[in-house]
C-alpha positions as CSV (number, residue, x, y, z in Angstrom):
1,X,63.5,97.6,103.5
2,X,65.4,100.4,101.9
3,X,63.8,102.8,99.5
4,X,65.4,103.3,96.1
5,X,66.9,106.6,97.2
6,X,68.4,105.0,100.3
7,X,69.7,102.1,98.2
8,X,71.3,104.6,95.8
9,X,72.9,106.5,98.7
10,X,74.3,103.3,100.2
11,X,75.6,102.2,96.8
12,X,77.5,105.5,96.5
13,X,78.9,105.2,100.0
14,X,80.1,101.6,99.3
15,X,81.6,102.8,96.1
16,X,83.6,105.4,98.0
17,X,84.8,102.9,100.6
18,X,85.8,100.5,97.8
19,X,87.7,103.2,95.9
20,X,89.5,104.4,99.0
21,X,90.4,100.9,100.1
22,X,91.7,100.1,96.6
23,X,93.9,103.3,96.7
24,X,95.3,102.5,100.1
25,X,95.9,98.9,99.0
26,X,97.9,100.2,96.0
27,X,100.0,102.3,98.3
28,X,100.7,99.4,100.7
29,X,101.7,97.2,97.7
30,X,104.1,99.8,96.5
31,X,105.6,100.1,100.0
32,X,106.1,96.3,100.1
33,X,107.9,96.4,96.7
34,X,110.1,99.2,97.9
35,X,110.9,97.4,101.2
36,X,111.6,94.2,99.3
37,X,114.1,96.0,97.1
38,X,115.9,97.5,100.1
39,X,116.0,94.1,101.7
40,X,117.6,92.5,98.6
41,X,120.1,95.3,98.4
42,X,121.1,94.9,102.0
43,X,121.5,91.1,101.6
44,X,123.6,91.7,98.5
45,X,125.8,94.1,100.4
46,X,126.1,91.5,103.2
47,X,127.1,88.8,100.7
48,X,129.8,91.0,99.2
49,X,131.1,92.2,102.6
50,X,131.4,88.6,103.9
51,X,132.7,87.1,100.6
52,X,129.9,84.5,100.4
53,X,129.7,82.7,97.1
54,X,127.0,80.1,96.9
55,X,124.5,80.4,99.8
56,X,120.8,79.7,99.6
57,X,118.9,83.0,99.4
58,X,116.7,82.4,102.5
59,X,119.7,81.4,104.6
60,X,121.7,84.4,103.4
61,X,118.8,86.8,104.2
62,X,118.4,85.2,107.7
63,X,122.2,85.4,108.3
64,X,122.2,89.1,107.2
65,X,119.2,89.9,109.4
66,X,120.9,88.5,112.5
67,X,124.0,90.6,111.8
68,X,122.3,93.8,110.5
69,X,119.8,95.6,112.7
70,X,118.7,97.8,109.7
71,X,117.8,94.7,107.6
72,X,116.0,93.1,110.6
73,X,113.9,96.4,110.9
74,X,113.2,96.4,107.1
75,X,112.0,92.8,107.3
76,X,109.7,93.6,110.2
77,X,108.2,96.6,108.4
78,X,107.7,94.5,105.3
79,X,106.0,91.8,107.3
80,X,103.7,94.4,108.9
81,X,102.8,95.8,105.5
82,X,102.0,92.3,104.2
83,X,99.6,91.9,107.1
84,X,97.9,95.2,106.2
85,X,97.8,94.1,102.6
86,X,96.0,90.9,103.4
87,X,93.4,92.8,105.5
88,X,92.9,95.5,102.8
89,X,92.6,92.8,100.0
90,X,89.8,91.2,102.0
91,X,88.1,94.6,102.6
92,X,88.3,95.5,98.9
93,X,86.8,92.1,97.9
94,X,84.0,92.5,100.4
95,X,83.2,96.0,99.2
96,X,83.2,94.8,95.6
97,X,80.8,92.0,96.4
98,X,78.5,94.4,98.4
99,X,78.6,97.0,95.6
100,X,77.7,94.3,93.0
101,X,74.8,93.1,95.1
102,X,73.5,96.6,95.7
103,X,73.9,97.5,92.0
104,X,72.0,94.4,90.9
105,X,69.2,95.2,93.3
106,X,68.9,98.8,92.2
107,X,68.9,97.7,88.6
108,X,66.2,95.1,89.3
109,X,64.0,97.7,91.0
110,X,64.5,100.1,88.1
111,X,63.4,97.5,85.6
112,X,60.4,96.5,87.7
113,X,59.3,100.1,87.9
114,X,59.6,100.5,84.2
115,X,57.6,97.4,83.5
116,X,54.8,98.6,85.9
117,X,54.5,101.9,84.1
């Protein structure tokens, strides 16, 4: 069983992990948005260059990726970032749950100590 001091130290450590993970998650999400914008721009350029009028967006992007190595690379980078985003989101949620549980336990111990005195 952890002492109150050890519990408080663990709470601070988890708080740091939570904050760091949240910051990194924000960076990854902004990277995804930027890569998405680049992909859309490349697809639009492909559409104009090939005089395509009414083509489904998914099909158009797939056609452009086959014919444009840079777009294929952008899509791969975006996919990798999305995988990292999913892992980070899970970590942030886990840290949040752990932090809440530790905080609740520390509060319970503090209230118990006050009632005893």
